[in-house]
ZABA-100831 format. One record per residue: residue in three letters; residue number from 1; z, x, y of N, C-alpha, C in turn. Coordinates in Angstrom, 3 decimals. Each point is the difference from the previous one (the first is absolute). Last residue first. Layout:
<atoms>
<r:ALA, k:NUM, n_w:Z, n_u:X, n_v:Y, ca_w:Z, ca_u:X, ca_v:Y, c_w:Z, c_u:X, c_v:Y>
...
</atoms>
This chain:
<atoms>
<r:SER, k:106, n_w:7.200, n_u:17.076, n_v:-6.257, ca_w:0.896, ca_u:1.166, ca_v:-0.114, c_w:1.379, c_u:-0.268, c_v:0.567>
<r:ASP, k:105, n_w:-3.844, n_u:-3.154, n_v:0.004, ca_w:0.655, ca_u:0.150, ca_v:-1.297, c_w:0.996, c_u:1.145, c_v:-0.074>
<r:ILE, k:104, n_w:-2.694, n_u:-1.073, n_v:3.964, ca_w:0.752, ca_u:-1.183, ca_v:-0.382, c_w:0.840, c_u:0.237, c_v:-1.247>
<r:PHE, k:103, n_w:-2.934, n_u:3.409, n_v:1.539, ca_w:1.012, ca_u:-0.248, ca_v:1.037, c_w:0.913, c_u:-1.162, c_v:-0.420>
<r:GLN, k:102, n_w:-3.730, n_u:0.950, n_v:-2.706, ca_w:1.024, ca_u:1.034, ca_v:-0.144, c_w:1.133, c_u:-0.214, c_v:1.004>
<r:LYS, k:101, n_w:-3.744, n_u:-2.803, n_v:0.303, ca_w:0.730, ca_u:-0.280, ca_v:-1.248, c_w:1.136, c_u:1.000, c_v:-0.166>
<r:LEU, k:100, n_w:-2.918, n_u:0.753, n_v:3.576, ca_w:0.827, ca_u:-1.203, ca_v:0.248, c_w:0.841, c_u:-0.320, c_v:-1.225>
<r:GLN, k:99, n_w:-3.180, n_u:3.394, n_v:-0.408, ca_w:1.150, ca_u:0.453, ca_v:0.793, c_w:0.935, c_u:-1.153, c_v:0.334>
<r:LEU, k:98, n_w:-4.044, n_u:-1.046, n_v:-2.203, ca_w:0.872, ca_u:0.786, ca_v:-0.875, c_w:1.251, c_u:0.476, c_v:0.735>
<r:VAL, k:97, n_w:-3.327, n_u:-2.142, n_v:2.499, ca_w:0.645, ca_u:-0.975, ca_v:-0.868, c_w:0.977, c_u:0.724, c_v:-0.930>
<r:SER, k:96, n_w:-0.728, n_u:2.610, n_v:4.414, ca_w:-0.938, ca_u:-0.585, ca_v:-0.953, c_w:0.755, c_u:-1.032, c_v:-0.836>
<r:LEU, k:95, n_w:1.425, n_u:1.358, n_v:5.104, ca_w:0.262, ca_u:0.238, ca_v:-1.418, c_w:-1.098, c_u:-0.657, c_v:-0.831>
<r:LEU, k:94, n_w:1.279, n_u:1.730, n_v:5.462, ca_w:-0.896, ca_u:-0.700, ca_v:-0.906, c_w:0.318, c_u:0.389, c_v:-1.440>
<r:GLY, k:93, n_w:3.941, n_u:0.294, n_v:3.793, ca_w:-1.332, ca_u:0.506, ca_v:-0.282, c_w:-0.765, c_u:-0.862, c_v:-0.986>
<r:THR, k:92, n_w:5.502, n_u:0.641, n_v:0.298, ca_w:-0.985, ca_u:-0.173, ca_v:1.066, c_w:-1.332, c_u:0.578, c_v:-0.450>
<r:ILE, k:91, n_w:4.918, n_u:-2.154, n_v:-2.306, ca_w:-1.024, ca_u:1.046, ca_v:0.011, c_w:-1.002, c_u:-0.329, c_v:1.102>
<r:ASN, k:90, n_w:5.350, n_u:-1.451, n_v:-2.323, ca_w:-1.152, ca_u:-0.226, ca_v:0.861, c_w:-0.947, c_u:1.198, c_v:-0.097>
<r:LYS, k:89, n_w:4.597, n_u:-2.811, n_v:-2.703, ca_w:-0.732, ca_u:1.192, ca_v:0.440, c_w:-1.173, c_u:-0.383, c_v:0.882>
<r:VAL, k:88, n_w:3.512, n_u:-3.080, n_v:-1.434, ca_w:0.332, ca_u:1.137, ca_v:-0.862, c_w:-0.752, c_u:1.269, c_v:0.379>
<r:MET, k:87, n_w:1.948, n_u:-5.141, n_v:2.023, ca_w:-1.007, ca_u:1.045, ca_v:0.124, c_w:0.419, c_u:1.200, c_v:-0.848>
<r:LYS, k:86, n_w:1.381, n_u:-5.165, n_v:-1.125, ca_w:0.468, ca_u:1.230, ca_v:0.648, c_w:-1.117, c_u:1.041, c_v:0.045>
<r:GLY, k:85, n_w:-0.206, n_u:-4.460, n_v:-2.190, ca_w:0.302, ca_u:-0.196, ca_v:1.411, c_w:0.460, c_u:1.230, c_v:0.755>
<r:GLN, k:84, n_w:-1.383, n_u:0.063, n_v:-4.655, ca_w:1.124, ca_u:-0.943, ca_v:0.128, c_w:0.473, c_u:-0.111, c_v:1.446>
<r:ARG, k:83, n_w:-3.179, n_u:3.653, n_v:0.028, ca_w:0.390, ca_u:-0.529, ca_v:-1.317, c_w:1.238, c_u:-0.847, c_v:0.215>
<r:PHE, k:82, n_w:-4.284, n_u:2.322, n_v:3.218, ca_w:1.272, ca_u:-0.696, ca_v:-0.137, c_w:0.180, c_u:-0.448, c_v:-1.449>
<r:LEU, k:81, n_w:-3.124, n_u:3.724, n_v:3.209, ca_w:0.188, ca_u:-0.706, ca_v:-1.257, c_w:1.411, c_u:-0.573, c_v:-0.057>
<r:PHE, k:80, n_w:-3.828, n_u:1.623, n_v:3.959, ca_w:1.406, ca_u:-0.034, ca_v:-0.387, c_w:0.098, c_u:-0.822, c_v:-1.274>
<r:LEU, k:79, n_w:-4.079, n_u:2.805, n_v:3.145, ca_w:0.434, ca_u:-0.963, ca_v:-1.005, c_w:1.489, c_u:0.148, c_v:-0.267>
<r:THR, k:78, n_w:-4.091, n_u:1.200, n_v:3.979, ca_w:1.288, ca_u:0.367, ca_v:-0.583, c_w:0.423, c_u:-1.130, c_v:-0.920>
<r:PRO, k:77, n_w:-4.893, n_u:1.976, n_v:2.652, ca_w:0.842, ca_u:-0.995, ca_v:-0.666, c_w:1.308, c_u:0.602, c_v:-0.504>
<r:VAL, k:76, n_w:-0.401, n_u:1.325, n_v:4.173, ca_w:-0.460, ca_u:-1.020, ca_v:-0.945, c_w:-1.140, c_u:0.571, c_v:-0.844>
<r:SER, k:75, n_w:4.621, n_u:1.825, n_v:3.143, ca_w:-1.436, ca_u:0.044, ca_v:-0.269, c_w:-0.332, c_u:-1.051, c_v:-1.050>
<r:ASN, k:74, n_w:4.367, n_u:0.287, n_v:1.745, ca_w:-0.625, ca_u:0.886, ca_v:0.981, c_w:-1.499, c_u:0.143, c_v:-0.205>
<r:VAL, k:73, n_w:4.540, n_u:-3.401, n_v:-1.256, ca_w:-1.389, ca_u:0.327, ca_v:-0.328, c_w:-0.612, c_u:0.819, c_v:1.130>
<r:ASN, k:72, n_w:4.768, n_u:-1.827, n_v:-1.416, ca_w:-0.389, ca_u:1.088, ca_v:0.896, c_w:-1.415, c_u:0.505, c_v:-0.298>
<r:PHE, k:71, n_w:3.501, n_u:-3.008, n_v:-2.535, ca_w:-1.429, ca_u:0.262, ca_v:-0.192, c_w:-0.465, c_u:1.202, c_v:0.815>
<r:GLU, k:70, n_w:4.550, n_u:-1.607, n_v:0.125, ca_w:-0.289, ca_u:0.185, ca_v:-1.419, c_w:-1.481, c_u:0.279, c_v:-0.281>
<r:ILE, k:69, n_w:1.576, n_u:-0.851, n_v:4.516, ca_w:0.549, ca_u:1.245, ca_v:-0.551, c_w:-0.400, c_u:0.205, c_v:-1.458>
<r:LYS, k:68, n_w:-3.263, n_u:-2.838, n_v:3.070, ca_w:1.383, ca_u:-0.174, ca_v:-0.442, c_w:0.459, c_u:1.272, c_v:-0.693>
<r:GLN, k:67, n_w:-4.487, n_u:-0.938, n_v:1.770, ca_w:0.870, ca_u:1.051, ca_v:0.535, c_w:1.476, c_u:-0.204, c_v:-0.332>
<r:SER, k:66, n_w:-3.523, n_u:-3.077, n_v:-1.299, ca_w:-0.436, ca_u:1.314, ca_v:-0.497, c_w:0.893, c_u:1.134, c_v:0.498>
<r:LEU, k:65, n_w:0.798, n_u:-4.457, n_v:1.522, ca_w:0.238, ca_u:0.097, ca_v:-1.443, c_w:-0.358, c_u:1.391, c_v:-0.519>
<r:LYS, k:64, n_w:-0.935, n_u:-1.016, n_v:4.485, ca_w:1.458, ca_u:0.022, ca_v:-0.189, c_w:0.346, c_u:0.163, c_v:-1.481>
<r:PRO, k:63, n_w:-4.601, n_u:-0.481, n_v:1.314, ca_w:0.568, ca_u:1.320, ca_v:0.285, c_w:1.516, c_u:0.068, c_v:-0.211>
<r:PHE, k:62, n_w:-4.158, n_u:-3.125, n_v:-1.354, ca_w:1.437, ca_u:-0.115, ca_v:-0.211, c_w:0.684, c_u:1.347, c_v:0.246>
<r:LYS, k:61, n_w:-4.686, n_u:-0.486, n_v:0.606, ca_w:0.393, ca_u:-1.379, ca_v:0.268, c_w:1.522, c_u:-0.177, c_v:-0.063>
<r:LYS, k:60, n_w:-2.009, n_u:4.156, n_v:-1.141, ca_w:-0.229, ca_u:-0.245, ca_v:1.437, c_w:0.461, c_u:-1.394, c_v:0.405>
<r:ALA, k:59, n_w:0.161, n_u:1.375, n_v:-4.570, ca_w:0.984, ca_u:0.758, ca_v:0.783, c_w:-0.168, c_u:-0.211, c_v:1.505>
<r:ASP, k:58, n_w:-1.086, n_u:-3.255, n_v:-4.238, ca_w:-0.761, ca_u:0.712, ca_v:1.021, c_w:0.998, c_u:0.671, c_v:0.950>
<r:ILE, k:57, n_w:0.635, n_u:-1.437, n_v:-5.255, ca_w:0.544, ca_u:-0.164, ca_v:1.348, c_w:-0.817, c_u:0.854, c_v:0.957>
<r:GLU, k:56, n_w:0.057, n_u:-2.318, n_v:-5.408, ca_w:-0.666, ca_u:0.847, ca_v:0.996, c_w:0.585, c_u:-0.288, c_v:1.374>
<r:LEU, k:55, n_w:1.703, n_u:-0.573, n_v:-5.376, ca_w:0.056, ca_u:-0.559, ca_v:1.347, c_w:-0.624, c_u:1.007, c_v:0.958>
<r:VAL, k:54, n_w:0.176, n_u:-1.203, n_v:-5.683, ca_w:-0.329, ca_u:0.913, ca_v:1.095, c_w:0.045, c_u:-0.763, c_v:1.317>
<r:ALA, k:53, n_w:1.790, n_u:-0.079, n_v:-5.583, ca_w:-0.298, ca_u:-0.794, ca_v:1.193, c_w:-0.195, c_u:0.978, c_v:1.155>
<r:LEU, k:52, n_w:0.132, n_u:0.143, n_v:-5.834, ca_w:-0.037, ca_u:0.642, ca_v:1.307, c_w:-0.357, c_u:-1.004, c_v:1.092>
<r:ASP, k:51, n_w:-0.020, n_u:-0.415, n_v:-4.932, ca_w:1.398, ca_u:0.147, ca_v:0.403, c_w:0.126, c_u:0.587, c_v:1.401>
<r:LYS, k:50, n_w:-4.122, n_u:-0.577, n_v:-2.453, ca_w:0.462, ca_u:-1.332, ca_v:0.404, c_w:1.460, c_u:0.033, c_v:0.462>
<r:ARG, k:49, n_w:-4.200, n_u:3.644, n_v:-0.622, ca_w:1.460, ca_u:-0.105, ca_v:0.127, c_w:0.419, c_u:-1.372, c_v:0.534>
<r:GLU, k:48, n_w:-4.669, n_u:1.311, n_v:-0.669, ca_w:0.716, ca_u:0.461, ca_v:-1.194, c_w:1.482, c_u:-0.337, c_v:0.029>
<r:LEU, k:47, n_w:-2.882, n_u:-0.991, n_v:3.660, ca_w:-0.666, ca_u:-0.642, ca_v:-1.137, c_w:0.719, c_u:0.336, c_v:-1.307>
<r:LEU, k:46, n_w:1.267, n_u:2.068, n_v:4.090, ca_w:0.560, ca_u:-1.338, ca_v:-0.158, c_w:-0.658, c_u:-0.781, c_v:-1.139>
<r:LEU, k:45, n_w:-1.649, n_u:4.292, n_v:1.346, ca_w:1.270, ca_u:0.108, ca_v:-0.717, c_w:0.595, c_u:-1.379, c_v:-0.281>
<r:LYS, k:44, n_w:-3.840, n_u:0.273, n_v:2.694, ca_w:-0.326, ca_u:0.349, ca_v:-1.390, c_w:1.265, c_u:0.049, c_v:-0.846>
<r:GLU, k:43, n_w:0.578, n_u:-0.607, n_v:4.594, ca_w:-0.588, ca_u:-1.206, ca_v:-0.592, c_w:-0.387, c_u:0.245, c_v:-1.458>
<r:ILE, k:42, n_w:1.522, n_u:3.663, n_v:2.494, ca_w:1.107, ca_u:-0.912, ca_v:-0.295, c_w:-0.531, c_u:-1.273, c_v:-0.646>
<r:ASN, k:41, n_w:-3.143, n_u:3.085, n_v:1.545, ca_w:0.681, ca_u:0.529, ca_v:-1.177, c_w:1.180, c_u:-0.888, c_v:-0.410>
<r:GLN, k:40, n_w:-2.327, n_u:-1.039, n_v:3.973, ca_w:-0.882, ca_u:-0.228, ca_v:-1.152, c_w:0.673, c_u:0.476, c_v:-1.286>
<r:ASN, k:39, n_w:2.222, n_u:0.915, n_v:4.007, ca_w:0.037, ca_u:-1.425, ca_v:-0.279, c_w:-0.868, c_u:-0.343, c_v:-1.211>
<r:LEU, k:38, n_w:-0.087, n_u:4.365, n_v:1.728, ca_w:1.228, ca_u:-0.244, ca_v:-0.748, c_w:0.085, c_u:-1.472, c_v:-0.390>
<r:GLU, k:37, n_w:-3.463, n_u:1.231, n_v:2.846, ca_w:-0.247, ca_u:0.486, ca_v:-1.354, c_w:1.219, c_u:-0.232, c_v:-0.893>
<r:ARG, k:36, n_w:0.420, n_u:-1.052, n_v:4.536, ca_w:-0.960, ca_u:-0.910, ca_v:-0.636, c_w:-0.272, c_u:0.411, c_v:-1.441>
<r:CYS, k:35, n_w:2.684, n_u:2.811, n_v:2.639, ca_w:0.714, ca_u:-1.257, ca_v:-0.275, c_w:-0.918, c_u:-0.984, c_v:-0.726>
<r:PRO, k:34, n_w:-1.771, n_u:4.109, n_v:1.635, ca_w:0.751, ca_u:0.166, ca_v:-1.246, c_w:0.780, c_u:-1.270, c_v:-0.388>
<r:LEU, k:33, n_w:-2.304, n_u:-0.111, n_v:4.197, ca_w:-0.898, ca_u:0.007, ca_v:-1.161, c_w:0.737, c_u:0.248, c_v:-1.315>
<r:CYS, k:32, n_w:1.720, n_u:-2.250, n_v:4.777, ca_w:0.268, ca_u:1.125, ca_v:-0.918, c_w:-0.897, c_u:-0.086, c_v:-1.245>
<r:TRP, k:31, n_w:0.561, n_u:-3.241, n_v:3.755, ca_w:-0.984, ca_u:1.054, ca_v:0.279, c_w:0.085, c_u:1.168, c_v:-0.977>
<r:THR, k:30, n_w:3.027, n_u:-3.834, n_v:-0.071, ca_w:-1.357, ca_u:-0.472, ca_v:-0.274, c_w:-1.047, c_u:1.099, c_v:0.199>
<r:THR, k:29, n_w:5.050, n_u:1.083, n_v:-1.632, ca_w:-0.619, ca_u:-0.487, ca_v:1.237, c_w:-1.439, c_u:-0.363, c_v:-0.339>
<r:PHE, k:28, n_w:5.011, n_u:0.356, n_v:-2.974, ca_w:-1.374, ca_u:0.416, ca_v:0.250, c_w:-0.388, c_u:-0.342, c_v:1.434>
<r:PHE, k:27, n_w:4.177, n_u:0.007, n_v:-4.179, ca_w:-0.239, ca_u:-0.002, ca_v:1.440, c_w:-1.387, c_u:0.596, c_v:0.232>
<r:LYS, k:26, n_w:2.449, n_u:-2.402, n_v:-4.472, ca_w:-0.994, ca_u:0.937, ca_v:0.538, c_w:-0.116, c_u:-0.194, c_v:1.512>
<r:VAL, k:25, n_w:3.370, n_u:-1.005, n_v:-4.563, ca_w:-0.204, ca_u:-0.357, ca_v:1.403, c_w:-0.908, c_u:1.073, c_v:0.593>
<r:LEU, k:24, n_w:1.333, n_u:-1.945, n_v:-5.136, ca_w:-0.608, ca_u:1.087, ca_v:0.749, c_w:-0.232, c_u:-0.510, c_v:1.411>
<r:ILE, k:23, n_w:3.206, n_u:-1.442, n_v:-4.502, ca_w:-0.620, ca_u:-0.362, ca_v:1.276, c_w:-0.492, c_u:1.270, c_v:0.669>
<r:LEU, k:22, n_w:1.457, n_u:-2.195, n_v:-5.161, ca_w:-0.094, ca_u:1.215, ca_v:0.817, c_w:-0.725, c_u:-0.406, c_v:1.272>
<r:LYS, k:21, n_w:2.723, n_u:-3.879, n_v:-2.328, ca_w:-1.200, ca_u:0.821, ca_v:-0.168, c_w:0.199, c_u:1.338, c_v:0.699>
<r:ASN, k:20, n_w:3.138, n_u:-3.588, n_v:0.193, ca_w:-0.143, ca_u:0.220, ca_v:-1.432, c_w:-1.257, c_u:0.813, c_v:-0.330>
<r:GLN, k:19, n_w:1.119, n_u:-1.412, n_v:4.495, ca_w:0.928, ca_u:1.038, ca_v:-0.451, c_w:-0.036, c_u:0.239, c_v:-1.505>
<r:ASN, k:18, n_w:-2.483, n_u:-2.980, n_v:3.422, ca_w:-0.645, ca_u:0.843, ca_v:-1.005, c_w:0.928, c_u:1.063, c_v:-0.580>
<r:ASP, k:17, n_w:1.266, n_u:-3.193, n_v:3.468, ca_w:-0.776, ca_u:-0.825, ca_v:-0.928, c_w:-0.610, c_u:0.810, c_v:-1.135>
<r:HIS, k:16, n_w:2.417, n_u:2.231, n_v:3.536, ca_w:0.880, ca_u:-0.876, ca_v:-0.775, c_w:-0.778, c_u:-0.762, c_v:-1.069>
<r:LEU, k:15, n_w:-2.407, n_u:2.680, n_v:3.054, ca_w:0.841, ca_u:0.842, ca_v:-0.860, c_w:0.877, c_u:-0.857, c_v:-0.908>
<r:PHE, k:14, n_w:-2.525, n_u:-2.265, n_v:3.226, ca_w:-0.882, ca_u:0.578, ca_v:-1.021, c_w:0.799, c_u:0.863, c_v:-0.970>
<r:LYS, k:13, n_w:2.254, n_u:-1.706, n_v:3.739, ca_w:-0.289, ca_u:-1.080, ca_v:-0.951, c_w:-0.884, c_u:0.522, c_v:-1.132>
<r:ASN, k:12, n_w:0.904, n_u:2.862, n_v:3.632, ca_w:1.171, ca_u:-0.150, ca_v:-0.878, c_w:-0.207, c_u:-1.088, c_v:-1.042>
<r:PHE, k:11, n_w:-3.553, n_u:0.584, n_v:3.171, ca_w:0.275, ca_u:1.231, ca_v:-0.746, c_w:1.150, c_u:-0.176, c_v:-0.991>
<r:GLU, k:10, n_w:-1.724, n_u:-3.257, n_v:3.360, ca_w:-0.422, ca_u:-0.121, ca_v:-1.397, c_w:0.411, c_u:1.200, c_v:-0.855>
<r:GLU, k:9, n_w:0.600, n_u:-0.365, n_v:4.829, ca_w:1.032, ca_u:-0.716, ca_v:-0.744, c_w:-0.341, c_u:-0.109, c_v:-1.487>
<r:GLU, k:8, n_w:-3.090, n_u:1.785, n_v:3.270, ca_w:1.032, ca_u:0.962, ca_v:-0.426, c_w:1.085, c_u:-0.656, c_v:-0.863>
<r:MET, k:7, n_w:-5.031, n_u:-1.873, n_v:0.054, ca_w:1.138, ca_u:-0.044, ca_v:0.918, c_w:1.093, c_u:0.901, c_v:-0.559>
<r:ILE, k:6, n_w:-4.065, n_u:0.185, n_v:-2.154, ca_w:-0.494, ca_u:-0.727, ca_v:1.169, c_w:1.082, c_u:-0.086, c_v:1.069>
<r:LEU, k:5, n_w:-1.466, n_u:3.218, n_v:-4.579, ca_w:1.075, ca_u:-0.515, ca_v:0.841, c_w:-0.601, c_u:-0.655, c_v:1.242>
<r:SER, k:4, n_w:-2.427, n_u:0.360, n_v:-4.864, ca_w:0.053, ca_u:0.652, ca_v:1.308, c_w:1.094, c_u:-0.664, c_v:0.825>
<r:LYS, k:3, n_w:-0.811, n_u:0.533, n_v:-5.604, ca_w:0.235, ca_u:-0.858, ca_v:1.166, c_w:0.023, c_u:0.856, c_v:1.254>
<r:LEU, k:2, n_w:-1.195, n_u:-0.091, n_v:-5.740, ca_w:-0.141, ca_u:0.749, ca_v:1.250, c_w:0.164, c_u:-0.966, c_v:1.166>
<r:MET, k:1, n_w:0.878, n_u:0.475, n_v:-5.741, ca_w:0.000, ca_u:-0.844, ca_v:1.180, c_w:0.000, c_u:0.889, c_v:1.243>
</atoms>
């Protein structure tokens, strides 16, 4: 499942509603070419992983969210992995489908 954040209030609801899944939060911008490529790789991964929920957040549209202490996004794309509603790790940059699997599974 892939969802784009429309209102900041949806963030916590998304985490709560999907806490039984792995959650990937992706910060991106519309002008970022690696972000677009990463999105294609995430869509491919989602075909295989039904236990994964993805929330896309436009860092320019939601600057307060992207600069929160727990995120502090300085470059895009940046991914955060949540398990049972808690952030467990993050990574910045373009990842292949294989690298995404390794990031999620390790």
